[in-house]
FIDO-362557 format. One record per residue (C-alpha): residue number from 1; residue in one letter; chain; x, y, z. Coordinates in steps of 0.05 Angstrom, whole numbers. Example, Ala and Ser with C-alpha at 12.3 -4.5 7.8 and 13.67 -1.06 7.14 Angstrom:
  num  residuo  cadena       u       v       w
    1        a       A     246     -90     156
    2        s       A     273     -21     143
//
This chain:
  num  residuo  cadena       u       v       w
    1        m       A    1553    1073    1293
    2        r       A    1588    1099    1230
    3        r       A    1649    1120    1269
    4        r       A    1652    1051    1301
    5        k       A    1653    1020    1232
    6        a       A    1709    1068    1212
    7        r       A    1748    1049    1274
    8        e       A    1740     975    1257
    9        l       A    1763     989    1186
   10        a       A    1823    1028    1210
   11        l       A    1840     972    1259
   12        r       A    1841     921    1202
   13        m       A    1888     965    1162
   14        l       A    1935     978    1221
   15        y       A    1937     903    1232
   16        q       A    1957     894    1160
   17        m       A    2012     945    1170
   18        e       A    2038     905    1231
   19        t       A    2035     837    1199
   20        n       A    2051     851    1126
   21        g       A    2087     918    1127
   22        d       A    2032     947    1083
   23        d       A    2021    1022    1079
   24        p       A    1955    1029    1117
   25        e       A    1924    1080    1070
   26        l       A    1942    1040    1008
   27        a       A    1915     977    1042
   28        l       A    1851    1016    1056
   29        a       A    1843    1036     983
   30        k       A    1853     964     960
   31        y       A    1806     937    1013
   32        c       A    1751     986     994
   33        e       A    1756     965     921
   34        t       A    1733     896     942
   35        f       A    1689     915    1001
   36        p       A    1660     985     988
   37        y       A    1642    1028    1047
   38        q       A    1604    1093    1051
   39        r       A    1647    1154    1038
   40        d       A    1642    1183    1109
   41        i       A    1665    1116    1139
   42        v       A    1725    1113    1092
   43        d       A    1742    1186    1105
   44        y       A    1742    1177    1181
   45        a       A    1783    1113    1174
   46        k       A    1833    1152    1132
   47        l       A    1836    1207    1184
   48        l       A    1850    1155    1238
   49        l       A    1903    1119    1196
   50        s       A    1940    1182    1177
   51        g       A    1937    1208    1248
   52        v       A    1961    1144    1281
   53        t       A    2017    1139    1230
   54        k       A    2038    1211    1240
   55        e       A    2035    1208    1317
   56        k       A    2058    1136    1325
   57        s       A    2121    1150    1364
   58        v       A    2084    1195    1414
   59        i       A    2027    1145    1420
   60        d       A    2075    1086    1430
   61        r       A    2112    1124    1484
   62        y       A    2046    1132    1522
   63        i       A    2033    1058    1515
   64        e       A    2103    1039    1538
   65        d       A    2099    1085    1598
   66        a       A    2030    1058    1618
   67        c       A    2052     985    1611
   68        e       A    2105     981    1665
   69        h       A    2112     906    1663
   70        w       A    2099     896    1588
   71        k       A    2145     911    1530
   72        m       A    2114     934    1465
   73        h       A    2135     871    1429
   74        r       A    2096     829    1479
   75        i       A    2030     864    1466
   76        t       A    1987     830    1413
   77        y       A    1982     867    1347
   78        v       A    1907     874    1357
   79        d       A    1912     904    1427
   80        k       A    1970     949    1407
   81        n       A    1931     978    1349
   82        i       A    1867     985    1389
   83        l       A    1907    1026    1439
   84        r       A    1938    1068    1384
   85        l       A    1869    1085    1356
   86        g       A    1841    1101    1424
   87        i       A    1900    1143    1445
   88        y       A    1899    1180    1379
   89        e       A    1826    1198    1388
   90        m       A    1837    1216    1461
   91        f       A    1894    1265    1449
   92        f       A    1888    1288    1377
   93        s       A    1815    1286    1358
   94        v       A    1778    1349    1379
   95        d       A    1708    1321    1371
   96        v       A    1717    1256    1410
   97        p       A    1714    1263    1485
   98        p       A    1767    1222    1522
   99        k       A    1715    1178    1556
  100        v       A    1685    1160    1488
  101        a       A    1754    1144    1461
  102        i       A    1765    1097    1521
  103        d       A    1696    1064    1514
  104        e       A    1706    1054    1439
  105        a       A    1774    1023    1450
  106        i       A    1745     975    1501
  107        e       A    1690     956    1453
  108        l       A    1742     941    1399
  109        g       A    1780     899    1450
  110        k       A    1717     859    1465
  111        k       A    1702     847    1392
  112        y       A    1771     835    1362
  113        g       A    1817     817    1420
  114        n       A    1825     756    1463
  115        e       A    1791     743    1530
  116        d       A    1839     789    1566
  117        s       A    1838     846    1516
  118        r       A    1779     884    1545
  119        s       A    1810     891    1615
  120        f       A    1880     903    1587
  121        v       A    1857     959    1540
  122        n       A    1813     988    1596
  123        g       A    1872     989    1645
  124        v       A    1921    1020    1596
  125        m       A    1873    1072    1570
  126        d       A    1851    1091    1640
  127        r       A    1922    1098    1664
  128        i       A    1940    1142    1604
  129        f       A    1879    1184    1616
  130        k       A    1896    1194    1690
  131        d       A    1971    1202    1682
  132        y       A    1976    1242    1618
  133        y       A    1911    1268    1591
  134        a       A    1888    1302    1655
  135        k       A    1957    1333    1665
  136        e       A    1961    1358    1594
  137        i       A    1893    1391    1599
  138        r       A    1913    1424    1664
  139        v       A    1978    1450    1634
  140        n       A    1943    1476    1571
  141        n       A    1889    1511    1613
  142        e       A    1942    1543    1658
  143        s       A    1981    1569    1598
  144        r       A    1920    1606    1571
//
């Protein structure tokens, strides 16, 4: 439950970054001055924000490849940032299993997206899991 709150908080800050050009971590600090959160929630939100920011080009490439008939600029800011969070957790978070990352992204889509967000996020995350995650795991296991 705490991680879900952290994901929601990170999503709000990523949205601010998209719409206002704000630095997400600075936006988080300002937001938490007005709406305080427990330390572990803020810490996980910071981890997500810094990770998504650092790996944004890789993450966006996964999204673009999985969305054959959609250009990045056509994806809503909310859906795009839900996907970024989910993909970051799927590939770069060692303690979040990929299925959990997918489920959490779908939940964010249901709560914050439009009526099509849930199925869109589910389809993109599932495709990325099948096309990229499974292959990367296989390659990493073979190289050991």
